[in-house]
C-alpha positions in Angstrom: -0.1 -0.1 0.2 1.7 3.3 -0.9 1.9 5.6 2.2 2.7 9.0 0.0 1.5 10.3 -3.5 4.3 12.0 -4.9 2.3 13.5 -8.3 -1.4 12.9 -9.1 0.0 10.7 -11.7 -0.1 6.7 -11.5 2.8 4.8 -10.0 5.7 4.4 -12.6 9.2 3.5 -12.3 9.8 6.6 -9.9 8.8 4.6 -7.2 12.4 2.6 -7.4 14.4 4.9 -5.1 11.1 5.2 -2.9 11.0 1.7 -1.9 14.6 1.5 -1.3 14.0 4.1 1.2 11.4 3.0 3.1 12.7 2.0 6.3 13.4 5.9 6.3 10.6 6.8 5.6 8.3 4.5 7.8 8.2 6.1 10.8 6.8 9.1 9.2 3.7 7.1 7.5 0.9 6.5 10.0 0.6 9.0 12.7 0.6 7.5 16.1 -0.8 10.2 19.1 2.1 11.6 21.5 2.8 10.0 24.6 1.1 13.2 26.4 -2.1 11.7 24.7 -1.4 8.0 25.7 -0.8 9.4 29.5 -3.8 11.0 29.1 -6.5 8.3 28.1 -7.9 5.8 30.3 -7.2 2.5 29.9 -10.4 1.4 31.6 -12.5 3.4 29.2 -10.5 2.5 26.2 -10.7 -1.1 27.3 -14.8 -1.1 28.0 -14.9 -1.0 23.8 -14.0 -4.5 23.6 -17.5 -4.9 25.4 -19.2 -5.8 22.1 -17.3 -8.4 21.3 -17.1 -9.7 24.7 -20.5 -9.6 25.1 -21.6 -12.7 23.0 -19.1 -14.9 25.3 -19.9 -13.3 29.1 -21.6 -15.8 30.3 -18.3 -18.1 30.0 -15.8 -15.4 31.0 -18.0 -15.5 34.0 -18.4 -18.5 35.2 -14.4 -18.7 34.3 -14.0 -16.0 36.9 -16.2 -17.3 39.4 -14.0 -20.8 39.4 -10.6 -19.1 39.5 -11.9 -17.0 42.3 -12.9 -20.3 44.2 -9.8 -22.1 42.9 -7.9 -19.4 44.6 -10.2 -19.3 47.5 -9.2 -23.0 48.2 -6.1 -21.9 48.5 -6.5 -20.1 51.3 -7.8 -23.2 53.1 -4.7 -24.2 53.4 -3.1 -22.0 56.0 -5.9 -22.9 57.9 -5.0 -26.8 57.6 -1.8 -26.3 58.8 -3.1 -24.3 61.8 -5.1 -27.3 62.9 -2.2 -29.5 62.4 0.6 -27.8 64.4 -2.2 -26.9 67.4 -3.6 -30.4 67.2 -1.8 -33.8 65.7 1.6 -32.3 66.0 1.1 -30.7 69.6 -0.6 -33.9 70.5 1.9 -36.6 68.7 -0.7 -37.6 66.8 0.6 -39.6 63.8 -3.0 -40.6 62.2 -4.0 -36.5 62.4 -0.9 -35.8 60.8 -1.9 -38.2 58.2 -5.3 -37.0 57.9 -4.0 -33.4 57.6 -1.7 -34.4 54.7 -4.9 -35.8 53.0 -6.4 -32.7 53.4 -3.7 -30.4 51.9 -3.5 -33.0 49.2 -7.4 -32.8 48.7 -7.5 -29.0 47.9 -3.9 -29.0 46.0 -6.0 -31.2 43.5 -8.9 -29.5 44.0 -7.2 -25.9 43.7 -5.3 -27.4 40.1 -8.2 -29.1 38.4 -10.6 -25.2 38.6 -7.8 -23.7 37.0 -7.7 -26.4 34.1 -11.6 -25.9 33.9 -10.9 -21.8 34.1 -8.4 -22.2 31.4 -10.8 -24.7 29.1 -13.6 -22.1 29.7 -12.0 -19.2 28.2 -10.0 -21.1 25.1 -12.4 -21.6 22.7 -14.9 -18.5 23.5 -11.6 -16.1 23.2 -10.0 -17.5 20.1 -13.9 -16.1 18.6 -13.6 -12.9 19.6 -10.4 -12.8 17.8 -11.2 -14.6 15.0 -14.2 -12.3 15.1 -12.3 -9.0 15.5 -9.9 -9.6 13.0 -12.5 -10.6 10.2 -14.1 -7.1 10.9 -10.8 -5.4 10.8 -10.4 -7.0 7.5 -14.0 -6.4 6.3 -14.1 -2.6 7.3 -10.2 -2.0 5.8 -12.1 -3.4 2.5 -14.8 -0.4 2.8 -12.2 2.3 3.3 -11.9 5.1 0.8 -8.4 4.9 -1.1 -7.5 8.2 0.2 -7.0 6.4 4.0 -4.8 3.7 1.9 -2.7 6.5 1.2 -2.0 7.8 4.1 -1.6 4.2 5.9 1.6 2.2 5.8 0.2 -1.7 4.7 3.0 -2.7 8.1 0.7 -1.1 10.8 -2.8 -2.4 9.3 -0.8 -5.6 9.2 0.7 -5.4 13.0 -2.9 -4.4 14.3 -4.6 -7.8 12.5 -1.9 -9.6 14.2 0.3 -8.7 17.1 -2.5 -6.2 18.7 -5.1 -9.0 18.7 -3.1 -11.6 20.2 -2.3 -9.2 22.8 -6.0 -8.3 23.5 -6.6 -12.3 23.3 -4.0 -12.5 26.1 -5.4 -9.8 28.3 -9.3 -11.5 27.6 -7.5 -14.8 29.0 -5.6 -13.9 31.7 -5.4 -10.2 33.1 -8.9 -9.5 32.8 -9.9 -12.6 35.2 -6.8 -12.7 37.2 -6.9 -8.6 38.1 -10.6 -9.5 39.8 -9.2 -13.3 41.3 -6.2 -11.3 42.6 -8.0 -8.7 43.9 -10.8 -10.9 45.8 -7.9 -13.7 47.0 -6.0 -10.4 48.6 -9.2 -9.0 50.3 -10.3 -12.0 51.6 -6.3 -13.2 52.8 -6.2 -10.0 54.8 -9.5 -10.5 56.1 -8.0 -14.5 56.8 -4.6 -12.8 58.9 -6.6 -9.9 60.8 -9.1 -12.6 62.2 -6.3 -14.5 63.1 -4.2 -11.6 64.9 -5.0 -8.1 63.8 -1.6 -6.2 65.1 0.3 -8.6 62.5 -2.4 -8.0 60.3 -2.2 -4.1 60.0 1.9 -4.7 59.8 1.2 -6.8 56.6 -1.2 -3.9 55.0 1.7 -1.1 55.6 3.2 -1.3 52.0 -0.3 -0.6 50.6 -0.3 3.1 50.2 3.5 3.4 48.5 2.0 0.3 46.5 -0.8 2.0 45.2 0.9 5.5 44.3 3.9 3.0 42.4 1.0 1.5 40.4 -0.4 5.0 39.5 2.7 6.5 38.5 4.1 2.8 36.6 0.8 2.9 34.5 1.1 6.3 33.0 4.6 6.1 32.0 4.2 2.2 31.2 1.3 3.5 28.5 3.2 6.1 26.9 6.0 3.5 26.3 3.8 1.0 24.9 2.5 2.5 22.5 5.5 3.6 21.1 6.6 0.2 21.0 3.4 -1.6 19.0 4.0 1.3 16.6 7.7 0.3 16.2 6.4 -2.5 15.2 4.1 -1.8 12.8 6.9 0.1 10.8 9.5 -2.6 11.0 6.6 -5.1 9.7 6.0 -2.2 6.8 10.0 -2.6 5.9 9.9 -6.3 6.3 7.1 -6.6 3.8 8.2 -3.7 1.3 12.0 -5.0 1.2 10.5 -8.8 0.4 7.8 -7.3 -2.2 11.0 -5.3 -3.6 13.7 -7.4 -3.3 14.3 -7.3 -7.1 14.4 -3.7 -6.9 16.7 -3.8 -3.7 18.7 -6.5 -5.3 19.2 -5.1 -8.8 20.2 -1.0 -7.6 23.0 -2.9 -5.0 21.0 -1.6 -2.0 21.0 -4.9 0.4 23.8 -3.1 2.5 22.0 0.0 2.8 18.9 -1.5 3.5 20.3 -3.9 6.6 21.7 -0.7 7.8 18.2 1.0 7.9 16.8 -2.0 9.2 18.9 -2.2 12.4 18.4 1.5 13.0 14.6 0.5 13.5 15.5 -2.5 15.2 17.8 -1.0 17.6 15.1 2.0 18.2 12.4 -1.3 18.9 15.0 -2.5 21.3 16.0 0.8 23.2 11.8 1.4 23.6 11.6 -2.5 25.0 14.3 -1.9 27.4 13.0 0.9 28.6 9.4 -1.1 29.0 11.8 -3.4 30.7 13.6 -1.0 33.1 9.9 0.5 33.8 8.6 -3.3 34.8 11.8 -4.3 36.9 11.2 -1.1 39.1 7.6 -1.9 39.5 8.4 -5.5 40.5 11.4 -4.7 42.6 9.0 -2.2 44.6 6.1 -4.4 44.6 8.5 -7.4 45.4 10.7 -5.7 48.5 7.6 -3.9 50.5 5.4 -7.0 51.0 8.8 -8.8 51.9 10.4 -6.4 54.2 6.2 -6.3 55.7 6.5 -10.0 55.8 9.8 -10.2 57.9 8.5 -8.0 60.4 5.6 -9.8 61.0 7.5 -13.1 61.7 9.5 -11.2 63.8 6.6 -9.8 66.0 5.0 -13.2 65.9 7.4 -15.0 67.2 8.3 -12.4 69.8 4.2 -13.5 70.8 4.8 -16.8 70.5 7.8 -17.0 73.3 5.6 -14.8 75.3 2.4 -17.1 74.8 0.5 -14.3 73.5 -0.2 -16.3 70.2 -0.2 -19.7 69.5 2.3 -21.8 66.9 -0.3 -22.6 65.2 -1.8 -19.4 64.5 1.5 -18.0 63.7 2.1 -21.0 61.2 -1.8 -20.1 59.3 -0.8 -15.8 59.2 2.6 -16.4 57.7 1.4 -19.4 55.1 -1.3 -16.8 54.5 0.9 -14.1 53.5 3.3 -16.7 51.4 0.2 -17.5 49.7 -0.6 -14.0 48.7 3.4 -13.5 47.2 1.8 -13.8 44.0 -1.5 -12.3 44.0 0.7 -9.0 45.0 3.8 -9.6 43.1 1.5 -10.2 39.7 0.3 -6.7 39.8 2.9 -5.2 37.7 2.6 -7.7 35.0 -0.8 -7.8 34.8 -1.2 -3.7 35.2 1.8 -4.2 32.3 -0.2 -6.8 29.7 -3.7 -4.4 30.3 -1.8 -1.0 29.3 -0.4 -3.3 26.2 -4.4 -4.3 25.9 -5.3 -0.6 26.5 -3.2 0.5 23.3 -3.6 -2.6 21.2 -7.1 -1.7 21.5 -6.8 2.2 20.8 -4.7 1.0 17.3 -7.3 -1.3 17.0 -10.0 1.1 16.5 -8.2 3.7 15.3 -8.4 2.1 12.2 -12.4 0.8 13.0 -13.4 4.3 13.4 -12.5 5.3 10.3 -15.3 6.8 8.0 -15.7 3.9 5.8 -17.0 4.7 1.6 -20.5 5.7 2.1 -23.4 6.0 0.0 -27.0 6.7 -0.1 -27.8 3.2 -1.9 -25.1 1.8 -0.3 -25.8 -2.3 0.6 -24.9 -3.8 3.7 -22.7 -6.7 1.3 -20.5 -4.0 0.5 -18.8 -3.3 -2.9 -18.4 -5.6 -5.3 -14.8 -5.9 -7.5 -14.1 -4.1 -10.7 -10.7 -5.3 -11.5 -7.9 -5.0 -9.2 -8.9 -3.0 -6.0 -9.8 -4.5 -3.2 -10.1 -7.8 -1.8 -10.1 -11.0 -3.9 -13.9 -12.9 -3.4 -12.8 -16.3 -4.6 -15.4 -19.4 -5.3 -12.6 -22.4 -4.7 -9.9 -20.8 -2.6 -9.7 -21.5 1.0 -14.3 -21.4 1.2 -14.9 -18.3 0.4 -17.8 -16.6 -1.3 -17.9 -16.7 -4.9 -17.3 -12.9 -6.9 -20.7 -10.4 -6.9 -20.3 -8.5 -9.9 -23.9 -8.0 -11.1 -25.3 -9.3 -14.3 -24.6 -6.6 -17.2 -27.9 -4.2 -17.9 -28.6 -3.8 -21.4 -25.7 -2.8 -23.4 -26.6 1.0 -24.5 -29.8 3.8 -24.3 -32.1 4.3 -26.7 -30.9 6.9 -29.3 -33.0 9.3 -27.7 -30.8 9.8 -24.9 -27.6 10.3 -26.4 -27.4 13.6 -25.6 -26.9 12.8 -22.2 -26.2 9.5 -22.1 -22.2 7.9 -22.1 -20.0 9.2 -19.3 -20.0 12.5 -18.6 -17.9 15.0 -15.9 -20.0 17.8 -15.0 -17.6 20.9 -14.3 -15.5 18.3 -11.9 -12.9 19.2 -9.5 -11.0 17.0 -7.3 -8.6 18.0 -4.3 -6.7 15.4 -2.6 -8.0 15.1 1.5 -4.1 15.4 2.5 -3.8 18.2 -0.1 -2.8 21.8 1.5 -5.6 24.8 1.5 -3.1 26.8 -1.0 -2.4 24.1 -3.6 -4.6 24.1 -6.8 -6.7 21.3 -7.3 -5.5 18.1 -9.0 -8.7 18.3 -11.3 -10.1 22.1 -12.0 -13.3 22.1 -13.3 -13.6 19.3 -15.7 -16.3 18.9 -18.3 -16.0 16.5 -20.6 -18.6 14.0 -22.7 -17.8 10.3 -23.7 -21.0 9.7 -26.1 -22.6 6.3 -25.4 -20.8 3.2 -27.6 -18.0 5.7 -27.8 -14.4 6.1 -26.5 -11.9 8.4 -25.5 -8.3 8.5 -25.3 -6.9 10.9 -22.3 -3.8 12.4 -23.1 -1.5 14.6 -21.1 2.2 14.9 -19.3 3.4 12.7 -16.2 1.3 14.4 -13.0 -1.7 15.9 -14.9 -3.9 13.8 -13.5 -5.3 11.3 -15.5 -5.0 8.1 -13.5 -6.5 10.7 -11.3 -9.7 11.3 -13.0 -9.8 7.5 -14.3 -10.5 6.6 -10.7 -13.1 9.2 -10.0 -15.7 7.1 -12.7 -15.7 3.8 -10.0 -15.6 6.4 -6.9 -12.0 5.0 -5.4 -11.7 8.3 -4.7 -14.9 11.3 -4.4 -15.4 14.5 -6.4 -14.6 17.4 -4.5 -17.1 19.3 -6.5 -19.0 18.8 -9.6 -20.8 15.5 -10.4 -20.2 12.6 -13.1 -23.1 10.6 -14.6 -23.6 7.3 -16.2 -26.2 7.5 -19.0 -27.9 10.9 -17.2 -27.6 9.0 -13.7 -24.9 10.2 -11.2 -23.0 8.0 -9.9 -23.1 9.1 -6.3 -27.1 8.0 -6.1 -26.0 4.6 -7.4 -24.8 1.8 -4.4 -21.0 1.6 -5.2 -21.8 -2.4 -6.0 -24.5 -1.4 -8.8 -21.7 1.5 -9.8 -19.1 -1.2 -10.0 -21.2 -3.5 -11.9 -21.4 -1.0 -15.1 -17.6 0.0 -14.6 -14.8 -2.1 -15.5 -11.5 -0.8 -14.9 -8.5 -1.9 -15.6 -4.5 -0.2 -13.7 -1.7 0.6 -15.4 0.4 -1.8 -12.2 -1.5 -4.8 -12.7 -2.5 -6.1 -9.0 -2.7 -10.1 -8.7 -3.3 -12.1 -5.8 -2.2 -15.3 -4.4 -4.7 -17.2 -6.6 -5.6 -19.1 -10.1 -5.5 -17.5 -13.3 -8.8 -18.2 -13.6 -9.8 -16.8 -10.1 -8.1 -13.6 -10.8 -9.7 -13.0 -14.2 -13.3 -13.8 -13.2 -13.4 -11.4 -10.0 -14.3 -8.9 -13.4 -17.8 -11.1 -13.9 -21.0 -11.8 -13.1 -21.3 -14.8 -10.4 -22.3 -17.4 -13.4 -19.7 -16.8 -15.3 -17.2 -19.7 -16.6 -15.2 -21.3 -19.4 -16.2 -19.7 -21.8 -16.5 -16.1 -20.7 -12.6 -16.4 -19.0 -11.2 -18.1 -22.6 -13.2 -15.0 -24.5 -11.1 -12.7 -22.1 -7.8 -14.1 -22.5 -8.6 -14.1 -26.4 -9.1 -10.5 -26.1 -6.3 -9.4 -24.0 -4.0 -12.0 -26.3 -3.4 -14.2 -23.0 -3.5 -17.9 -24.5 0.2 -18.5 -23.0 -2.4 -19.1 -19.4 -3.1 -22.6 -21.1 0.5 -23.2 -21.5 1.0 -23.3 -17.8 1.7 -26.4 -15.7 -2.1 -26.8 -14.7 -3.5 -24.2 -17.3 -6.2 -21.6 -16.0 -5.8 -23.8 -12.3 -2.4 -22.6 -12.1 -1.4 -20.2 -8.9 0.3 -17.2 -10.1 1.9 -16.6 -6.8 1.9 -13.3 -4.3 1.5 -10.1 -6.3 2.0 -12.3 -9.9 5.2 -12.3 -9.5 6.2 -15.2 -11.4 4.9 -14.0 -14.4 6.2 -11.0 -16.5 5.2 -7.5 -16.5 3.3 -8.0 -20.1 1.6 -11.5 -19.1 -0.1 -9.4 -15.6 -1.0 -6.8 -17.7 -2.9 -9.2 -19.8 -4.6 -10.7 -17.3 -5.2 -7.4 -15.9 -7.1 -6.7 -19.2 -8.6 -9.6 -19.5 -10.3 -8.9 -15.9 -11.3 -5.9 -17.1 -13.2 -7.2 -20.0 -14.7 -10.4 -18.8 -18.3 -9.4 -17.4 -18.6 -7.2 -21.1 -19.0 -4.0 -19.0 -20.8 -1.0 -20.1 -18.3 1.4 -19.1 -14.6 0.4 -19.9 -12.0 2.4 -18.2 -8.5 1.8 -19.0 -5.2 3.4 -17.6 -2.4 3.1 -20.0 -3.3 -1.0 -20.5 -0.9 -1.5 -23.3 2.8 -0.1 -22.0 4.2 -3.5 -21.1 3.3 -5.5 -24.1 5.7 -5.9 -26.7 5.2 -4.3 -30.3 3.2 -7.7 -31.8 1.5 -8.2 -28.9 -0.2 -4.6 -28.7 -1.6 -5.1 -32.5 -3.2 -8.6 -31.8 -4.6 -7.1 -28.2 -5.4 -3.8 -30.0 -7.2 -4.9 -32.9 -9.2 -7.2 -30.0 -9.5 -4.1 -28.1 -11.7 -2.9 -31.1 -14.4 -5.3 -31.4 -14.8 -4.9 -27.1 -15.0 -1.2 -27.4 -17.0 -1.2 -30.5 -19.9 -2.4 -27.8 -19.2 -0.3 -24.6 -18.3 3.4 -23.6 -14.8 3.6 -22.8 -12.1 6.0 -21.5 -8.6 5.0 -22.3 -5.6 6.9 -20.8 -2.9 6.8 -23.5 0.8 7.5 -23.5 1.6 6.9 -27.5 -0.1 7.2 -30.6 -1.2 3.5 -31.4 -3.2 3.6 -28.6 -4.7 6.9 -29.2 -5.8 5.2 -32.3 -7.7 2.8 -30.2 -9.9 5.9 -29.7 -12.8 8.0 -31.4 -11.8 10.7 -29.9 -9.0 12.5 -28.0 -8.9 14.8 -24.9 -5.8 16.3 -24.0 -5.7 17.2 -19.6 -3.5 19.9 -19.0 -2.4 21.0 -15.6 -5.2 19.7 -14.2 -7.9 20.4 -17.0 -9.4 19.6 -20.7 -7.5 22.1 -22.9 -8.5 20.4 -25.7 -10.8 17.6 -27.2 -10.9 16.3 -31.0 -9.4 13.6 -33.0 -6.1 12.6 -32.9 -5.5 14.2 -36.4 -6.8 17.1 -35.8 -5.3 17.5 -32.5 -1.9 16.8 -34.0 -2.8 20.0 -36.4 -4.2 22.3 -33.9 -2.7 21.6 -30.8 1.0 22.6 -30.2 1.3 20.4 -26.3 -0.4 17.1 -27.9 1.9 17.3 -31.2 4.6 17.9 -28.7 3.2 14.9 -26.4 2.9 12.7 -29.5 5.6 13.9 -31.7 8.6 11.3 -30.1 6.7 8.1 -30.9 5.1 9.4 -34.0 8.3 10.5 -35.8 9.2 6.4 -34.9 6.1 5.7 -37.0 6.6 7.6 -39.8 
């Protein structure tokens, strides 16, 4: 996913240096809240946002928490059995009583272990379901977010939210969420037992309570900021790894592996420093939380021994008191660990909902099923891969409107202005007052210099971006009044940079077809795109093309993307320089087939070469974000110097 946009034009070879410099830029891609923002937020309020996901499994989680509380309280009965044994059978030298006490201790230990095992069993399945539901919701939401969102965000940040962050949330729901309650109840019950046994020793044990609470409050604020920073840096690191893997040809081709490794080491070193700071904070609170109670236990031991020596306290009571205090060591010692996990879970929740709170593409007529795919955008809906659903492109409607509707029919831009959402207010718009009419059944070539806004203009038709002002109509109907599913069933797009998915050739092509499409439609589209090479692949059209389709050449990928665009016989066809990667002979064959396709549809073609321009009935020259001229190829060559200059290099070669 690109995260910056150098120009309004389509990506080209100029991306290579940017990709090589990705590690240095990774930290700038997705804004993270400042540390003071992380410190100011309430972890409890943040974690409460998980309630809609937890609510369906609340019964099992409640039972699991209750079972854990019972298990902890069972453990507190062990000191009472020890008191009975010391003051009874041991003092009376009764071996039978000692064996009976040992049996009681064994049964209590087994009961505690079985109850904790039951708690783990109760939470494992529902929490795996919660994680799966959240991950599915995140993926579904990402598909519905506008292209502008994906332009801003680094892919690694999104990946880390869907993997590492959700794993942290599952761990929080499985352990800290339960044991913060369980340990609190255990500590309260244990303190009550100790106060009942001897209130003076109990007050000694309670001495460290205030400093421990103050330490926890300070720790929570500091740890929240560091935890957020660490998780954002993990996202940056994920982005670098992903880009390095996908761009390995560029890295090797330019000999950039050493500089990439250095940049990666810098990011790793930064993350290491943040993790070490987390470790220092955690060790500090653990040191305080462990030391103060230990000192209190030591003081209680000395005072208790004195009382036993004076006859004011029985030995059994002192043993039970100290055993209870020692039983509370883990609940107290774990406070720092549980608070740290809770803060990381709160940060993960915050990061998750940063994405979920982004406003999805909206439309007055938008259905609940989400947008259908026109070509290479979004996720793949497969009929035979991993059990996913079939493509949802609707069957094409009537081919063309009636002749009387020609004045308003076809594809029309009405005073369209577009400015990217993240553009500075004082910069000129990318597209400025575009008025353009492509009549029904007509094909128009869009020509302009690099950065003139051609790709941006084509992206407005399927509403990958929303116009800033003005409107676009298809056969007289405003595209904003259609659902995106309906719109993208009418409009098919092929981008210059073809995107293929880790699926078969057939599944990649049939993404652009209606659900009932099969072999005939697939073979027709492959023939139009001159992609018969697919039949010679090891499994023919059932061959897996691999991630990003990198097992194929650039020309082969482009032909498959073109086949995907034409397979559904769309009413409107938008092609972004669809022949740029083809050799001369293949280009001529594809052009001949495309002429037949364009005769049956309304087409807009981004073109850079006269051979592509000649596919169209008319040509529109885009200059500085405006339509500078419209006419036939030969008319513009005679009357427009800018157009003649753009065409001159290749035109002279053809002569």
